[in-house]
C-alpha positions, 0 to 999 in steps of 0.5 A: 588313339585315346580310346585305343590307349583306355583299352590298352591301360584296361587290358594291362591292369585287368591283368595284373588283377588276374595275376594277383588273385591266382597268386592269392589263391595259390598262396592262401590254399598251401598246403595245395595239392600239387596239381591243382597248383600246376592248374591254377599256374596254367590257367594264369599263364592262359589268361596272362598270354590273351591279354598280353597279346590283346595289349600288344595288338592295340598298343602297336597301334599308337605310336606312343603306346608302342614306344611305352611296350617296348619300354616295359618289354625290355624291362621286364626282358632284362629283369628276367634275363638274370633268372633264366640263366639258373634254370638249368639245375641246382647249382653249384652243382656238388651233393657233398657241399650242399642238397636240397629236400625235396631236390627241386623245391616247390612253391608255397612248400618247405625245402631242408637246405643241407650244406657242408663247410669242409674245405670251404671258407666256412670249415671249423665253424660252430655256427653257420647261418643261411641266407636266402631269399628269391627271384634275385633275393627278393624278401631276403631272410636268413636263419641259423643252422642247425649241425646234425649229430656226429655229422659234418652237415649243417640243416635249415628249414625254409618256406618256398615263397608261392611266387618263386621261380629260382631260390638263393642262397649263400651261407655265413659264420654270422659274421663278416665270413661268407660262402657264396660260390665264389661271388656266384651264390647258390640257385635252385630252380623250383618245380615249373620255373620256367613256367613261372619265369613267363608268367613273371616276364609278361606280368612284368611287362603288362604293369610296367606298361600300365606304369609307363602309359598312367605316367605318359597320360599324366605327363601328357595332361601337364604338357597340354596345360603348359603348352595351352599356357605358353600358347596363350603367352604367346598369342597375347605377346604377338598381339601386343607386338603387332599393336606396338608396330601399328602404334609406331607405324601411325606417324607415317601411316595407318588405315581407317578401318585399323583392320582391313577387309577383302571386298570393302574400301579401306582409307590409307592416311599417309604422313610424307613430312616423317619421311623422304617425301617431305615438302612433296605437293603431290603424292601418289599411292602405288601398289598391288596385293598378294606380294605383288603377284596380284592381277590387280594393280592400282597408281592413285593421287591422294589427296590433302587433309587435315587431322587433328590440325596436322597435314595428312595424305589420305585415298580410298580403295576397294580390296578385291575379295581374294587378297590377304595382304596389300603391298604399296611405296609412295611417290611424289609423281609417276615420271622418271626420276620421281622420288619413292618412299619404299621403306628403306626397299621393304615396301608397305605391307597391310595384312587383309582379312577375309580373303577368299578365291572363285571357289570360296576356298580362304587365300592365304600366304604361300610358305617361304621355304628357307634354308639356313646354313650354318656352322653352329646350332643349339644346342647340338654344336653351340659355341656362342649366341650364333648357336641360339640364333640358327635354332631358334629363328628357325623355329619361330619362322616355322611356327608362322607356317613357313618351311624351315631347314638348316644344313650343318657340318657333321662334327665328330664332337656334337650332342648326338643324343639331342638329335632325333631320328638321326639317320643317313641319307643319299649323298654326293660325290664333289669336292674330291670325296664322297659327301655323306648326308645325314638328317634329324631333327633338332629342337623340332627343326629339320636338319641336314648334316654334310660329312665329307670323307676328307676329314673336315669335320673329324678334328675333335673341335668347331673352331681351332684348326688354325692351330692344330699341326695340319694344314687346314684352317677353320676359313679352308673347312667352313669355305668347303662346307659352304660350297657343298651345302650349295652342291646339296641343294642343287643335287638333292633337286631343292629350291628354296626362297631363301639361303640364310647364311651367317657370319664370316663362317658360311659368307662365302654362299653368297658370292658362290651361289651368284657365281656357280649355282644361280644360273646352272640349276639353283635358279629360285634362292634369294640370299639372305646374310647376318652378321653376329659379329664384325670383329672376325672375317671382315673380308669375307663380310663384305663380299657377302654384302655385296653378293646377298639380296638382304643383309642383317645384324643382331639389333638396330643399335649395333647396325648404326655402330657398324654402319661405317665400316668398310665392309658396310657403309657401301650397302647401307640401302639393304642393311638391316638391324633385328633385335634377336629374341630368345626362346621363352619355353626353353627360358621359362622360370615356370618351367625350369628343372635347375630351380629348386622351384617354379615361379612367374609374375604372380609369385617373383618374389617367393620364387626369387627367394628360394633360388636365391637360397638354393644360389648361395648353397651352391656358391657356399656363402650367407643368404643375406636376403636384406641385401642386394645379390649382383649377378654376372655370367659371361666369357671374361674377355675385354669384349664383355669389360672385365675391368668394370666387372672387377670394379663393380665387384668391389664397389658392389661388396663396399655397399654391403651387397653380395656378388656370384659370378660365372664365367671363364677366361680363353686367356691364361692370363685373364683366367689367373687373374680372376683367380687371384681375385677369387682367393682374395675375396674368399679370405675377405669376403667369404661370406659375401662373394663367389667366383665360379671360374667355369661354365656350368649351364645349370648353375647359369640358369640359378643365377639368373633366377637367384640374382636381384641384378645382372651385370653386362658392362660389355664394351661392344655387344652386338645383341647380347642374350644374357640381358634377356634372360636375366629379365624373363627370370626377374632379374634387373640388368644393370648394362652399358648403353651400346648395341643390342644392350642399348636396344633391349634396356630402358633406364630407370630413371631417363628411357620412359619416352624411348619405353613407351615407344616400344610398347613397355616401360623401364626395365633397368639401368644403364650408363655411357663410358667406360671408367670406373664412375660410370658403371658406379652410376647405373650400378649406385642407382640400381642398389639404392633403389633395392635399399630404399624402396623395396616394393617398387623392387619388387614391381620392377623384378615383375614388369621385367618378366611381363616383357617380351623379348622371345622370337615373336616380332623378330621372326615377322621382321625376318620373314618381311625381310625374307620376302623384300630379298625375293624382290630382287 
């Protein structure tokens, strides 16, 4: 393909050179014999047709080049279309108004234009100016016309360019009065205009194709470098995450050697005192291989040893030659009623390298097929963080080699320009209507859309039908969709390994699957249910927790905070917290078109300084680089701690800081409160504060990059993404210790041990409580560090950027949860 593309580019370049040479030959020799000029054009046309056909043939074999060719053809056709309509002859065709001599202009020769202004807008004018150009006013010029003695005619002689196909004219008095033939202008095709236009069309296609292929090659090289950088960063982050996981597990389990090899022996060391087997004098390791599917199993008694003065249990075993993972649990006996440590129903798993089957082919884990049933998906149907998770988690699981599909309602308000290759598939009759099914690709994830003829998703919104004058609620719409998604899986012959449903909207999937589909043709899947926010649909959440095989939520701390809730407390054995990640390719200061400059850890100070300047300009405030700039990007709701946000704005300004806020309130009263605050700040702090009381995606990027610190004082926060995005851009988070904020932000002064456990170092400032003095404790310490030690502050910003809050580790956690669900 690369060779073919190079040939295509060479052909295009050769054609352009040939055309230039021929045009030069035609123009330099003027005046030339007309027959010779015609012969030159015919030679050029023949050569162009040959080059055109060869290039078109070569490009057709390369998808990217074929797309370039199509664009070039369309671009050239658009340019030529305007000229083609003038090939019928002189226009307007009125010899009493104007004439040409010769009547058909000849390229490379002069033409005399005669014009009579009688009965025209220039009637009675003694000064007439001829404005002329060619091929839609290329090379426009003007000349004063001379009035013929004893006549009303004005004449002027001008040269016809050698490349002209159509001459363009208008007349004026040299001032503001023009005769432009009722805005149509005056036009005249030249000799052999059709042939010249065909030459121009093909030359235009070849020139544009060369331009596009060159640009594409440049872009592909830039993308290659960028992707190499990203791949390297991802590999390093994954290796670091794996090392952290091993380190965190060492207080319970480790192996010697650390990396198990197929066909070789290994020792497994276990510390029962840090598990549910604490105090057991006898411990057995019970297991198998390859996700419990291998024919070889084991039940091995473990021996007691001392390791660095501490009691451990150890056993040695040989890994079979044809395995890729070891699966096991521990027990204090083999009798009925024995106690088992199965890692909270997850079991223990250790990767094994180098496994091959009898034929010598490497053995590896069979990819899972995951279908995510959701009502949101970024960026096409995003309302909150749910949409981000569905897309980013899908991409991350897919990157680990598994098959991921998303099924979504086909809203009439989706961002269809972000869906690639959208096409209609075979639909199905169900639910009293026909359900159209469409497929497309969103951010690299295969996505299916269900569009029922009952119009449930053609209501101009994603959420909100509860408040419309129609007998239709969001719960009814999404309940229908949940069932329709299962029916689509059944009728399309799918048998995924995992159905992943999200929040109350698609919670009905769990119960409906087990009651109406599992025993009726859709028997393979198991259900994983994720709670993104327990504030809504709690009865549906309880039902999904009862029927799903695994329940999750979006951070460990939030899982603990809601574990006592009636919808969850009875199912804690299958409930897990997994911290959300962000997509580092979307949130990347080294490649963000919303920023004035690209930057990374190595030039964080320079990059953020340029972004701060742009942010201050956008916010119409002075750029005071020697004081902290506090950013806020949030929905203005009570959940987000708006009373603390108001206080922090005033506190920051009192301490000489600048403040920029971006956000809007769904409650009009709250929106008005902040509008009043914005008006007051304009009076008293017009150079230091700006509240943007709306949402603007590009501006959010600029705040994440241009602010020194980001304030997130949420009353509760299941996970939160803003603090993760802020750190990605080198902005220090100041947060309330709750939910995902507690799991991802480690206090600069107090969380060194906690950060070390996660393989990191402190990255922000935290506070407890909900009062003004509580947030002051964190905000003041952040401001103090900025003022007192800029070197340490810049190092803290770089440290924030160095940390991996991508989906690398959460994706692996979810894959393990998917496998755990498959055991049920």
